[in-house]
N, C-alpha and C positions, 0 to 999 in steps of 0.2 A: 489235482483234478482227475488224473488217471486213476488214482486210488478210489475215488468216489464212483467213477464209472464202473470199475471192476466190482466194487461192493454192491452196487445196484444190480448188475448182471448176475453176480454170484448168488444174491438173495433170491432172485427170480428163479434161477436154475435149480437151486436147492429145494425150493418150495413147490416146484412144478414137475417133479418127476412123475411119470405115469407109465403103466405097464400094459394095459390092454390095447387092442387095435380097433380103430374106427376108420372107415374108409376115407372120410373127409378130413381126418386129422391123424396122420401117421408120423413116424419119426422124422421123415424128410420135411414135412410141414413144420414140425416143431423146430427143426434145425434152421429153417428159413426164418421163422418167427424170432428165434434167438438172434440171428444176424440182424434182422430188422430192428429189434429192440436195442441191440448194441449201437447201431448207427443212430437211432433216435436219441438215445441217452447221450451219446457223444456230442451230437449237434445241440441238444438242449443245454447241456452243461457248458458248452462253449458260449452259447448265447446268454445264459443266465446262471452263472456258477452259484449264486446265492440261494437258488432253489433246489440245489442238489440234495440237501438233507431232507427237504419236503418230499421230493420224488422217492428218495430211499424209503421213507416211511410209508408212502403209498404203495410202493412195490412190495414191501414187507406185509402190508395189510392184505393185498390181493393174493400174495403167495400163501399167506396163512389161511385165507378163505378156501383155497383149493388144495391145501396140503394133505388132507385126508383122502383126496380123490384117488381112484385107481384106474382112471381111464384117460386116454389122450385127448378126447374131446374137451374135457374140463381143462386140461393143460392148455389147449389152444385158446379156449375162452379166456383163460387167465392172461395169457400172453397178449391177446387182443386188447383186454382191459388195460393192461400195463402200458402197452404201446400208445393207446389212445390218451391215457393220462399224461404220459411224457410229452407227446406231441401237442397236447392242449396247453401245456406249460403251466 
């Protein structure tokens, strides 16, 4: 189960690297969103381990959607989408 959580978080982190600065979404905000995502995935996988593969696919899709982005605002949007998907279950 821990491997699944790490895989989901890793895919999100790899796909959501961004370099420009936006006041509403900076590196500190992205760090907080990463922590929120980690917690959400851990809770979700604990409640329903059978859906872990589905969430991993959703995370990959969202990460791919924003992969070409060069700004942190898009990274924050992507994290928000992923977190919402995981919490939705």
